[in-house]
C-alpha positions as CSV (number, residue, x, y, z in Angstrom):
1,M,10.4,7.9,-24.5
2,R,7.0,10.5,-24.0
3,N,3.7,9.8,-22.6
4,V,0.6,11.0,-24.5
5,K,-2.3,10.9,-21.8
6,E,-6.0,10.2,-23.0
7,N,-8.5,10.5,-19.9
8,S,-12.0,8.8,-19.3
9,F,-12.6,6.1,-22.0
10,N,-15.7,4.4,-20.1
11,K,-14.0,5.4,-16.6
12,K,-11.1,3.9,-17.4
13,T,-8.1,5.8,-17.5
14,I,-5.7,5.3,-20.6
15,D,-1.9,6.3,-20.6
16,Y,-0.4,6.1,-24.2
17,I,3.6,5.5,-24.1
18,E,5.5,6.2,-27.3
19,G,8.9,4.9,-27.8
20,G,11.4,2.4,-29.5
21,K,12.7,-1.0,-29.3
22,E,13.3,0.0,-25.5
23,L,9.4,-0.9,-25.0
24,L,9.6,-4.3,-26.5
25,E,10.0,-6.0,-22.7
26,F,6.4,-4.6,-22.1
27,V,4.8,-5.9,-25.3
28,E,5.8,-9.5,-24.8
29,P,2.8,-10.6,-22.8
30,L,0.2,-8.9,-24.9
31,W,2.1,-10.5,-28.2
32,K,1.7,-13.9,-27.0
33,K,-2.0,-13.5,-26.7
34,L,-1.9,-11.8,-30.1
35,N,0.0,-15.2,-31.4
36,D,-2.5,-17.5,-29.4
37,H,-5.2,-15.8,-31.3
38,H,-4.0,-16.6,-34.6
39,M,-2.7,-20.1,-33.5
40,Q,-6.5,-20.5,-32.6
41,N,-7.5,-19.1,-35.8
42,S,-5.4,-20.4,-38.4
43,I,-6.7,-23.0,-40.7
44,H,-3.0,-24.1,-41.7
45,F,-0.4,-22.9,-40.0
46,K,-1.1,-23.5,-36.1
47,E,2.1,-25.1,-36.0
48,R,4.0,-22.0,-37.1
49,F,2.5,-20.1,-34.7
50,K,3.0,-22.8,-31.7
51,K,6.5,-22.8,-32.4
52,F,6.7,-18.9,-33.2
53,S,8.1,-17.2,-29.6
54,F,8.5,-13.6,-28.9
55,K,12.2,-14.2,-28.6
56,D,12.3,-14.8,-32.5
57,R,10.3,-11.5,-33.1
58,R,12.3,-9.7,-30.7
59,E,15.4,-11.0,-32.4
60,V,14.4,-9.9,-36.3
61,I,13.3,-6.4,-34.6
62,E,16.4,-5.6,-32.6
63,K,18.9,-6.7,-35.2
64,S,17.3,-5.0,-37.7
65,E,19.8,-2.0,-38.7
66,D,17.7,-1.0,-41.9
67,K,14.6,-0.1,-40.1
68,Q,13.6,2.3,-37.5
69,V,11.2,1.3,-35.1
70,F,8.2,2.9,-33.5
71,I,6.1,1.3,-30.3
72,T,3.0,2.8,-28.7
73,L,2.0,0.9,-25.6
74,A,-1.4,1.7,-24.0
75,K,-1.8,1.3,-20.2
76,D,-4.6,1.0,-17.7
77,I,-2.8,3.2,-15.3
78,I,-5.7,2.3,-12.8
79,Q,-5.4,-1.3,-13.2
80,G,-1.4,-0.7,-13.7
81,K,-1.3,-2.9,-16.6
82,Y,-0.7,-2.7,-20.3
83,I,-3.8,-3.3,-22.3
84,G,-2.6,-2.9,-26.0
85,Y,0.1,-2.3,-28.3
86,V,1.2,-1.0,-31.8
87,I,4.6,-2.0,-33.6
88,A,5.4,0.3,-36.5
89,S,8.3,0.5,-38.8
90,I,10.1,2.2,-41.6
91,L,12.4,0.2,-43.6
92,K,15.4,1.6,-45.7
93,E,13.5,1.4,-48.9
94,S,11.1,4.2,-47.3
95,I,8.2,1.6,-46.8
96,G,6.4,1.7,-43.7
97,E,4.7,-1.0,-41.9
98,I,2.2,-1.7,-39.3
99,N,4.0,-4.6,-37.7
100,S,1.5,-5.8,-34.8
101,I,-1.3,-4.4,-33.1
102,Y,-3.7,-5.8,-30.3
103,I,-6.0,-4.5,-28.0
104,E,-7.1,-6.8,-24.6
105,D,-10.6,-8.0,-25.3
106,D,-12.0,-6.1,-22.1
107,Y,-10.7,-2.7,-24.0
108,R,-12.3,-3.1,-27.4
109,G,-14.4,-0.6,-28.8
110,L,-13.1,2.0,-26.4
111,K,-11.1,3.7,-29.9
112,I,-8.0,2.6,-28.3
113,G,-6.9,1.1,-31.3
114,D,-7.8,4.2,-33.4
115,T,-5.3,5.9,-31.1
116,L,-2.7,3.6,-31.7
117,M,-3.1,3.4,-35.5
118,K,-3.3,7.2,-35.6
119,N,-0.2,7.7,-33.8
120,S,1.6,5.0,-36.1
121,L,0.4,6.2,-38.9
122,D,1.4,9.8,-38.3
123,W,5.2,8.5,-37.3
124,I,5.3,6.8,-40.8
125,R,4.2,10.0,-42.7
126,N,6.0,12.5,-40.3
127,N,9.3,10.4,-41.5
128,G,8.5,11.1,-45.2
129,V,7.0,7.7,-45.8
130,I,4.0,7.4,-48.2
131,R,3.8,3.8,-49.0
132,I,2.6,1.8,-45.9
133,K,1.7,-2.0,-45.4
134,I,0.0,-4.1,-42.9
135,G,0.2,-8.1,-43.1
136,V,-2.8,-10.0,-42.0
137,A,-2.4,-13.5,-40.9
138,S,-5.0,-16.0,-42.6
139,G,-7.9,-16.6,-40.2
140,N,-7.7,-13.1,-39.1
141,E,-10.0,-11.3,-41.6
142,E,-12.2,-9.6,-39.6
143,A,-9.7,-7.4,-39.0
144,F,-10.0,-5.9,-42.4
145,K,-12.9,-3.9,-41.4
146,F,-10.7,-2.2,-38.8
147,Y,-7.9,-1.3,-41.4
148,A,-10.4,-0.3,-44.1
149,R,-11.1,2.8,-41.7
150,Y,-7.3,3.8,-42.5
151,G,-7.5,3.3,-46.2
152,F,-6.0,-0.2,-46.1
153,F,-7.8,-2.9,-48.3
154,P,-6.4,-6.4,-49.4
155,R,-4.1,-6.1,-52.7
156,T,-2.4,-9.5,-53.1
157,T,-2.9,-12.7,-51.3
158,I,0.6,-14.6,-50.9
159,L,0.0,-18.7,-50.8
160,E,2.6,-20.1,-48.7
161,Y,3.7,-23.4,-48.7
162,I,3.3,-26.0,-45.3
């Protein structure tokens, strides 16, 4: 685990902590907020998001022996709280994925998401991976603009039976 410091985003001091699965415990409260966001914005899958727990998500991440995991946390060191995260992974088949990213509402627009994405994409590429994907939950299409800045565009829409 290493710290990467960035200072003075609109008078907020943000510390970036990078590591692996050992950082999952710090992700949980932020992940729950992201899941609530998906639950509120999903038209057809509200019940799935309602039933989906961090424990379930954590088990999938921790038990996967066929993938590497990289987590970056953003922490407001003045407030002493985590305000964002990204989880990236590399599958055995050399496919990179941005699994999950979230920034607290009050901190959006401060380029924190850009730092999280750049750190993750650099990690994936530095591991020799070229094919990278991101899944966006239905109802969260507003995120397409953010991802487009990094060269990600919708390719396939997968429909799922309820």
